[in-house]
C-alpha positions, 0 to 999 in steps of 0.5 A: 500500500505505501508503494501504491500511494507513492506511485499515485503521488508521482502522477499528481502536481505538487499542490495535489500531492500535498496531503497525499489525498484527493484535492478537487480540481478547479473545474470540479470545484466550479461544478460543486459551487454551482450545485451547492448554491442552489441547495435551498431548492431541495431543502425540504427533501433533505429534511425528509431524508434526514428524518428517515435516516435518523429513524432507521438508525434509531436516533430520532427518538432521542432528538428534540431538534426543531425544523428550524434547528435542522435547517440552521445546521445544514446551512452551518455546514454548507456555507463554508463548503460553498465558500471553499468551492468558490475560493482561489486556493483549494482546501486540502484535507489537512487544512480542513482537519485543522479547522482553518478559518474556523470553518467547523466552529458552528458545528463543533459548538452544536455538538458540544451542546448536545454532549452537555445534554447527555448525547454521547460523542458516538451518537452525535457522530452517527447523527452526523453521518445520517446528516451527510447521507441525507445531503447526498440523497437530496443533491441527487434529486436537485437536477429534477427539482432545478432543471438548470443544474446538469446531472453530471455536476452532482458527483463533483458536489458530492465528492467535495462534501465528503472531503469536508465531512471526513475532516469534520469527523476527525475534528469532532472525535478530537473535540468530543474526547476532550469534552468528555475528559474535561467533564470527568475531571471537573465532576466527581462521581459522588457529585453526580445525581443518582438515577432516582433523582434524575427520574424525579426531575424528569417526572416533575418536568413531565407533570409540568407540561401535562398541567399546561396541556390540560389547563388550557380551555381549548380542546387539543389532540395529537393524531398520527398520519392515519388520523388516529388519536394518540393524545388528548387533553382534559378540555377535549375529553369534557366535550368528546368523552373518555376513551377516544384514543386510538379512534379515527378523528372523524369518528371520535369528533363526528367530522366529515371524512372516512379516510385520511385523504378525505379528512384532509380534503375537508380540513386542510392543514394550516386552514381554519374551519368552523365546526359543531362536532358535539351539538348542544349549540356549541361551535368550535374553530378547528385548525390542524398543524403538522408537528413534523414542521416543528421537530423531526422526532414528531414527523407524521404527527398532527396537532388538532386544536378546537377553540370554543367560539360559541359566544362569538357565533351567537353574537354573530347570529344576533347581529345577522338577525338585526341586520336582516330586520334592518334590511327588511325595513329598508326594503319596505321603505324602498317599496313605499318610496317606489310607490310614492314615486309612481304616484308623483309621476302620475300626478306630474303627468296629469298636471302636464297633460292639463297644462298642455290642454289649457295651453291648447284651449288658450291658443284656440281662444286667442286665435278664435276670439281675440285676434279677430277682435283686434283686427276688427278694432283696427278697422273700426272707424267709430270711436264708440264702436271701438270702445265697445269692442275693447270691452268685449276683448277685455271681457274675453281676457278676464275669464283666462285669469285664475280664480275669475268667476266668469271662467266658471260661467263658460263665457270664455267659450263664447265667440266674438259674435256671441259676446256682442249678442250677450252684451246687447241682451244684458243691456235689455235689447230685444232680438229684433233690435240686436239684429238691427244694431249688428246688421244681421237677421233675427234668425241669426240672433236666435241662433246665437242665443241658442248657442250662448244658452248651450255653452253657459249650461242654461237648459229649458226656459226657466232661466232667462238669458238676460237675467243670467247675464245680469247676475254674472256681473262685469263689463264683458257681457 
């Protein structure tokens, strides 16, 4: 083996042969840098692989690491690896195992903290190996998750990771041994707490968290990936009853669904749904959270939280009822307003129609009576006749004034010739005298008298025309 190693060294450059181990070429480092720069794309896959690896190795039940802690550990390792891949001077195994630049400080400190909490050096080293395997498995998926990464770049990144992983294993073994030796020297065996005392402290801590778990007024349960209930608190048992552990959550709480897939379709993780699983007018806000997103040890478990919102629901229903009554009142008021609008439009339409009719009547009266009278006045040479005709025109205009009594007598309906006859009848002239004064025949005068009586509403012979005209007053007649 030494001879083979010497033979291999003769084929390497001086920089490559410095440690007697593989030193990545610049092209390899560039490929590794391109791959590792996109690792966040496969971070979720890495966490899933690491959980499976830890479980297979038997370490998962001993860890309390949260998801955020696992992501931080991943970046604490990958950040210096990526920095070395982009550096001009390539790292060697010797420079890495000497922790040049403190590249492994964060991981070493994390490991020492775990040892102080009871994790052995060997167990932490085993966890680190599952960590590296999960990184490699996640890198293998990266070309499918990120099409911009060529598949032939993955071996270069994997090889570069392994170089750092080998160096860290040496660093950790040395640091762990130093920590163990220092702990043995600083603590006398007699000062270590006995096993019974440790169990007592653990029991007290367990009771403390159980008290918190059972004191909350919200119903809380934990279920596995098959939606079977494993743990419940006191508040939930008060609502759902005892002995629901081991049952499917939809059966124990009377919720929709008959399988995990169907249940999660009705109640998606991270969303809030209002339910009434126990009847009796009780309403709850149901939400589901994945415990695997908090701790790797709880992967495949879910926490279901039921918050009693009955008072809020009752208040909401009262408000909805009040709003409904108010809306009904507004609808009724709107209906009455619409009916009033229709009535007003009808009245306005009638007023407009009457106004148009009145205008038509006025126009007809002006054309039929006033304009001919004015023309005749203009042609009349006799002053007395003109005054008489002016009086007739004035008498014809007065009935058009609102509130004038003569408008109700029907005088506004008479023609100019009929108005002349009315004036002479009122003055006491007989039909024969009127015929002579107006230079018309007595038969024409009789015709005018009949038309006047009809327009004035005089029926039969009980009311004389002269008497009626005298009682109507004014100068028009």
